[in-house]
N, C-alpha and C positions, 0 to 999 in steps of 0.2 A: 075510242079505245086507244090508249097509249101503251107503248111497250116500256118496260123497265130496262134501263141501261145496265148492262152487266159490267162488273168490276173484276179485274184479274189481279191476283197478287204478284208481287215482284218475283217471288220464287217460281210461280207458274210460268211467267213470261221468260225468265232466264233459262228455265229447264227446256222450254221449247226452242229457244234460240240456240242453246248448246246442242240440242238434238239435231237441229238444222245444220250447224257447223260441222258436226261429225260426218255428214254426207252420206249416211247409210240410207236415208229416206229423202224423197224430194219434198219441197215445200207444200204442195197440194195434199200429199199423203198425210203429213203431220197435221195440217190444218183439219182435214176431214176426220182423222182419228180423235181429235180433241174438240170437235164441234165448234170450230171458229172459222171465220172467213180467211181465205189465203192472204188477202190484202192486209189484214190485221197483223198476221205473222210477218209479212214482208215489211210492214212499218216498224215493228219491234226490231227486226234485224237491221233495218236501215238506220235506226237510231243508234244501235250499237256501233255500226260502222262510222257514222258521222261524228258521234260524240260519246265518249265513255262517261261523261258527267251525269248522265241520267240516273236518278236515284234507284230505279227499279233494277238496273244492271249492276250498280255498285253494291247493292245489298245482297248479291248472290253469295252462296256458300262456296262456289267454285268460280274462279275467274279465268276465262279463256280469252286471250287476245293474241 
């Protein structure tokens, strides 16, 4: 039995990173509310920090740097 890999849109990723940057909720709370692993959100945020060249972040409707 194999699991299907989930794909997340650029918009979804950027919205969660933006929510994390606002600082109103901690990383674990945001991850739990959106049914994802905290490490996944940590990776998305780390990519934003290390390089803004990632397409999923550049495609956002709102750019926070």
